N, C-alpha and C positions, 0 to 999 in steps of 0.2 A: 893651976896647969890643967888639969883636965876638961878645965871649958874652951880655954884656945885653943885644946888640941879639938873638940869637936866642933867649933868655931871655922877652923883648916879648913877640917873636913864638909863642912855646912859648904863654903867657900866653891872647895873641888864642885864636890857636888850638881853645883849650880852651875860651873865652871862646862865642865860634864853633860849638860843639859844642855846650857844652850848655842852647844856647838855644831851642832846639826842645822843651826838658823843662818849663823852670820853669812850675808852673803861673801862669798870669794872675790877678790880683785872689785872690787871697789870702793873708791878712792873719794872721797871729799876735800877738795879744797881748796880754802881760804887765801882771797888774792887781798894782800898789803887793811887786815884787818889794824881800825882806830881804837879800838877798847880791847882792851888784855881780856877783861870779862865776858865778850862777847865769843872769844874764842874758848871759853870756859862754856857756856849756850851752846856753839855749835857741837862742842866732845860728848857731850850728855848726849847729844840728840841719835850723836851719830855710833855713841855705846850702845842706844837703849832701840833704836831699829838694826841692827845686826850691822851695821858697815864695818870696812874691814881695816881700814885706817883711813888717822886724816894727816894732812899735807898744811903746808902757814906759809906764803909768801912773805917775807920779811924785808922787803926793798929799804929799809929807814934802822934796821940794824937793830929796832928794839928791843925783839928779845933773845934769851941767852941762847947760844950755838949748844949748851948742856940740857937737855928737854928737863933733867930732873931737879935742876933749878925751875923750873917755869911749874912745873908739875909739883913744887913745895911753896908756889905762891897762893898765898890765902885768896885770892880774887880768883884764881883761877880754880881752884879745889871748891873753894864755895860756889860757883854757879852752876859747876860741870855736877855737883851732886857727888864730888869722887869718883865720876865716874875716869878724871884724867891718871887716876893708875892702874886701869885696864882697858887702855884708850894709845895704841903705837903712834906718834906723833911726831912727824920728818920736817924742820925748817930751811925752806931757799933763800935765796939769798933775793933770788931775782925771777919775775913770772919770764922772762925764755929759758930759766936755770931749770926750772919747777917743767917746764915742758920739754924739752930736752931726754931732761931722766924719765919721766911719763914715757913720753918718743921710745927708748931705750928700751923700755921695758914691754913696748907692742900694746902702750895702755890709747886707747881714743879718749879723748876728749871734748863733752859740750860744755857749756857754760849759760849760766841763768842770768837775766837782767828781761824785767819791763818791756825797755823800747831797745830794738838793735834794729839796721837800715845795712843793709847792705849782704848780711848773711843770711841760711837757711833758719827759720824759726818757726818756732809750732809753736803749743798750747800745751803744756802741761800733761794733759791727756792724753796727746793725740799720739803720743811717742810712744817705739819698743823700744827697750831699754836691758832688753834681749840679745838682743844683734851683736851687741859686739862682747868677746869672751871679756874683755879686760876695761873697764868703765872708771873714766874720772869728775868730777861734777865739781864744775866751779862757779866761787858764788863770790860778787865782787867785794868792797868796803863798804862800809855803812854812812857816808859820805858821798862819793862817785861813782861806787857800783863798779862792774865789772871793766878793767881796760879794752880800750881801741886792740893793740896786745892782743891779747887770750882769746875775743874775738876773732882778732886776724887768724891766730891758731889751731883754732875748735872747729871740732866737724860739727858742730847747730849751735843754735841759740831757744832754749826754752823760760817758758815765760808762765805765772802760772793765770787764771785767769780771772778779774778781778771788775768788781760790782759795782762800786760804789766811786762816794764824790771822789775819797784819800784813794792813787792807784799804788800805793806804793807800803812796802812790808820790812818788818824790821829785820835784819842780819837773823835773827834766833827760830821766828816766825816762820820764812821763806826756809829759811835750811830744813825744817821739820816737812812742813809740807813737802817739799821737792824730792825730800831721798825717804819720807815714807811713801811715796806713788814706787820712786825706781826701786826701792829695795823690795816691797812689792811684788815686784812684775819677775826681780829676781830671782827673789827666794820662792814663789810661784815658777819658774822655769827650771831652777837649781833640785826642784826635788821632784821631778820631775826625767832630766834629762842632765847626764853629765856634760859637764862644757869642755871636756879635750873628749878624748877616744870619738871622734867626730861626730860629736854631740847626740850620742847614742843614748835610747832611752833605757832607764834603770829595771831591772825587773821588779825593786821593788822602793815605789815611792817614799823617800823622805818625806816626813810631818812637815806643818806650814805651820801648824799654829798647835803653841804649846801654853799649859793650862799651870796658871798666876801658881806662883811660887807660894809655899805657905806661907 
């Protein structure tokens, strides 16, 4: 009984400690993933990097509407290293439905893809990801990448510079790299400024780095 109470206090202490480091209004969107295990990998990245939420576009209807059912799935729980228990996830039936919802909440979307034509495209390190108060970062499926519709409705496309013979990365790796850079910039910004109140400077900056837990 005492051990359970102590464990609960430890979890609460950890939750309180990481709260200032979470990136407010930053969402990772996975568009039509082909492998449930990859959802777990992205959720793990999202939780570890302090991203606020995960949205999943599931046009094939392969995922349950009740997210608790998916949380209980061993494939997701195992690959996310239980991060799914601490991460908010929302499912959508289509790309347009997800965009409609994000835009109704005043979110700006950017997509990630190594090659996109006819769209504003930048390398990851060239972007300023603090310009928009609310930002959604989209990742395409492992098989076909981001859809043309997502590109059409997004603000711009971001790519990871690559210098090898292989010009592609798997979903888990690419989401980790992109979200690290985006979250780093936004965490540094929100430590100094308030997103609201006309982006006013904080009188006392929030910390940007925390010590490892014991």
